[in-house]
N, C-alpha and C positions, 0 to 999 in steps of 0.2 A: 145341413145348415153350417154357417161359418160363425166362429166365436173367438174372441180374444180372451185368453185365460191367464190368470196368475198360476203358474206351475211351480215356481219357487219364489218365496218372498224376496222382494228387492230386485229381482231380475225382470227384464222387459217382458211384457205380456206376449204370449205366443199365439199365433193364428192356428187354430185347429178346426177340423171339420168332423162332422158325424151325421148320421141320417136324421132328417127332421122328424121329431117325435109326433105322434098322433095323440090328441087328448082323450082321456078316459074319464068316466064319471062326471064331475062338475068342472073339469079342467077346460081352459080356453087357450088356444094357441094364437099368439099375435105375431105378425110380421113387423119387426121393429121399424118405426119411422124416425124416431128421435130419442136420444139418450143423453141426459145431462151428465157432466163430469163434476163430481162433488169432492170437496176437500177430504171427507172421511174415507174416500177411496184410497187416498195416500196412506192412511193408517193400515187399511186392509192389505194394501200392496206391500208395505213394510213388514206387516205381520205382528205389530204390537202397538200398545198405547203407553206413553210415558206416565208413570204414577208419581214421579218425584222421588228424591232421595236415592236415586240410582236404581229404583225398582221399575219393572215393566210388566204390563199385562199382555201375555202372549196370546194372540188370537186363536192359534191352533189349539190352545188349551181350553178355549171357550166353545169348541165344537165346530169351528170353521174348518172345512176340509178342502184340500187342493187335489186336482186343479179346480179353480173357481172362475166363473165368468162374472166379473163385477158389473156395475151399472144398475142403479136403483131409481133413477129418474127417467121413466120410460113412457112413451106413447107409441101405440102400434095399431095396425089394422087387424081385425079378427079374420083369420083365414081358416080356422077349424074349431069346432066346439064338441065337447063330450056329450054323451046322450042325456046327462042329467043337468047340463048347464042351462040356466034360465036367464032371460032378460037381455041377451045379446044375440046378434046374428052375423053371419059372414058379411064382411064389408064395413061393419061399424069401426070407427076410429075411437079408441079409448085410452085414457090415462090409467096406468096400472099402479094402484096403491102398493108400495113395496113392504109395508110394515105389517107382516102377516104372523099371526100366532097360531096356537093349536086349534082355536075355535071352540074349545070345550070347557076351559077353566072359567072361573067366575070373572076374571079380568077380561077375557075375550067376550064373554056373554054380555058384559056391560058396554061393549064397544071399544075397549082400550086394548086392542090386539098388539099395539106397539109396546105394551108393558108386559106381555106374556113371558113367562119364565122359560118356555121352550119355543123360541122364535124360529120362523122359517123365512126371514126377510129376504126378498129378492135382491140378488147382487151381493149378499152378505153370507147368509147361511144356505141359500140355494142359488142357482144360476140366474144372472140378471141380463141386462139389455145391451152389453157390449157384444152384440151378436146380431145375426140376421133374423132370428126368431126367439121368442120368449114364451114360456109356458106359465100361465097364471092358474093357481089351483082352484079358484072359485070366482064366479062372476060378481060376487059382492065387492070384490076388489077392483072392479073396472068402472070408470067414471066417464060420462060424456063430456067432451071438452067444448061443446057448443061452437061458438064462432072463432075460438082460438086456433091458431095453427099448431101442429105437433111440436114445433120448435118452441113456441111460446108456452105451451102447456107442460112440456116435460119437466122443467125445473120446479113446477108446483108440487111434484110428488115428494120432494125432500126439502129443497130450499124454501119453497112456498109454505108448506104445511108446518115445517119446523119453526119458521119465523112467526107464522100465524098463531101457533099454539103458545109460543113464548109471549107474544103480545097479549093474548087473552089473559095470561097470568098477571099482567100488570094491573088489571082491574079498572074500575071507573075513573081512577086518577089519570088515566091515559088522555082523557079529554080536557083535563084541567092543568096539568103540569108538564114541563118539558121531560122527555124521555132521553136517557143516555144510552147509547149503543156502543159497545166495544167491538171493533172489527168491521171494516168497510169492504169486506169481500162480498161474494155472491149472496150470502145470508144477510149481511148488514144492509146492502143496497135493496134487497128484497124487502127487508123489514121497514125501511124508510117508505117504500111505496105502499105497503100494506097498512102501515101506521096511518098514513094520510087517508087511505080508503076507509079505515075504521073510525075516522073522526078524530084522530090524535091531534094534540095541540102543536107540538114541535119536537124536533130531534136534535140532540147534540151528539156528534159522532167523534169517536176516539180511535185513532189508528196511527201506527208508526210510519206508514208509507205516505209521502206527500201526494203521490198520484192518486191514491185511493181516498185521501182526505178531499182532494179536489173533486173527485167523482161524487163523493157524498154531498158536497156543497152544491154541485150541479143537480143532484137528485132532490135537493130541497132541505138539507140540514141547515139549521140556523147558525151553527158553529162547528168547527172541526179542530180537535185538540190533538197535538202530538203526544201520544201516550208515554214517550220517553223523556219529555220535558221535565226538568226538576220540579217545576211548579204545576204539573199537570192536574193534580187534585184541586188546587186553588183555581185554575182556569175552569175546570168543570163546575166547581161551586159557583163561580161568578156567572157562568153561562146559564146556570139553572136557578139564578136568583137566591143563592144562599145554600145550596146543597140539593142533590138529586133525591127525588122520591123513589124512582125506579131506574134500575140499570140492567140492561140485558147484555150479557157477555157472550158474544159469538166466537171468542177466541178460547177462553178457558185455560189460560196459562197462570202460573203463580203470580206473575207481574200484573196481569189484567185483573185478576180477582182481588189482589191486594189494593190496586188502585181504585177499583169499584167500591170496596169497603171504606177506604179513606175518603172517598167523595160523597159517601152516604151520610151526611151530617144530620139530616132531619130525623126525628123520631118516627118510627113506624114505617121506615123505608124498606125496600127489598132489592136484593140482587138475584137475578135469574141467570144461572149458568147453563149455557147450551154447548159451547165449544169444547172440543176434545183434544186441544193442543197438548195438555198434560202438565203436571207439576203438583205442588202441594202448598198449603198455607197454614199459618199458625194464627189463631184468633184468641184474644182475651175473652173468656167466657162471660164475665160480667157485662160486656157490651151488648150481648143478646137481650137480656131483660132491661138494662138501663136505657138502651136505644130502641127497644121493641123492634129489633132488626130481624129480618127474615132473609135467609140464604136458601134458595130453592133451585133444584135441578129441573131441567125440561128436556125430555127426550123425544125428538121428532114430533109426530102428531097422531091422533086417533082417526078411526074411520069417520066418526061424526065431525071431527075437525076438517077432514078432507072435503066432506060434503058442504060444510059451511063455507070453507074457503072458495070452492068453485062457484057457489051461489053468490058470494061477494064479488068475485072476479067477473061473473056474468053481468052484474049490475054496473061495475065500475070500470071494466075493461082490463086488458092485460097489464100487469105491473110493468112500468117502464124501466126495466132492468137491462143494462147492456148485454146483448147476446151475440156470441160469435159461433157461426156454424163451421164445423170441420167434418170431413168424411171419417167414417168409422176406422178406416185404415190408418188414420193419424192419431189413434188413441194413445200410443206411448208418448208421442210429442206433446199431446194435450196435457197429459198427466205431468210431464216434466216441466212444462210451462207453468202449470198451476203450482208446483212445488217451488219454482223459482220466483214466484210472486209476480209473474208477468200477465196474469189474467185480471181484467177489470170486468166484474159482473160474472157471467156464466158462459162456459163453452158447452155447446150441444153437438153431439155427434149424430150424423145422419147417414143412412144407408141409401144406396142407389135404387 
């Protein structure tokens, strides 16, 4: 099998080869058909997350080992199954849920493997889909994509389920009040589409890139605000009729979180932080009780979330997010384009 691997953080991915493995036990081997390129891959590639104040979280200290095959948004064809694998057969085309836990702790047993303390996430802690083949440890992580193409389905494994899980945290107000979204990248545009499918009222998008703001307006946002404008908070308040009830931050920088809090004028509002850009913030603690404010993190999505998302998409159709196909051999170019801000929507790598 062929795979592009991070061998040293910050250096181009290397093309390596090794014998194609054979599944044992509950394992299922996929021949990769499509693998989405996610912004979090840039952090893994660099080897750290920015924590603010000059501090960094080094990923090698979190248990990530090199060489690593990245790629956590994967769809593939089943080409071999272990003797204990159930529910799939050779020839099936399946989306692979990448957010895999130990399967034994209380968190995993309630279906939230994405929150397991000993994760085995595909493309993060174990080899992912920037390769010709992908080993999935258990068939419970494989989902039928229905009428979707592999390219349409692959981004749902991270971009889709991450946006969906964050949108669920907004609660019933999603159908009554405008939602503010920070960041019109692949996640933000996915969130606009899923917000509409979930019966959401309207979206106000915030981004510093005019091309991405334009993409958000074309996708259905009622307003698009430049996050660097001196009066950005006032613009957001005006677009939400006096202050936002809920803000989802798909960037997660010091500036975007501060802007979100400044824009959350109503009492009882919430900020949901998803993005991993990095930074830190200082907040006056009396504002939490005085404004009944909630700041909440949201990390990817659970197995039940994935099931719900695919059921939603089967009813409403593929989210209309711009997708660009590139061959797997162009993975380094795709990552560099993403870093440079040249990608609108999602790039999906395909194998011959």
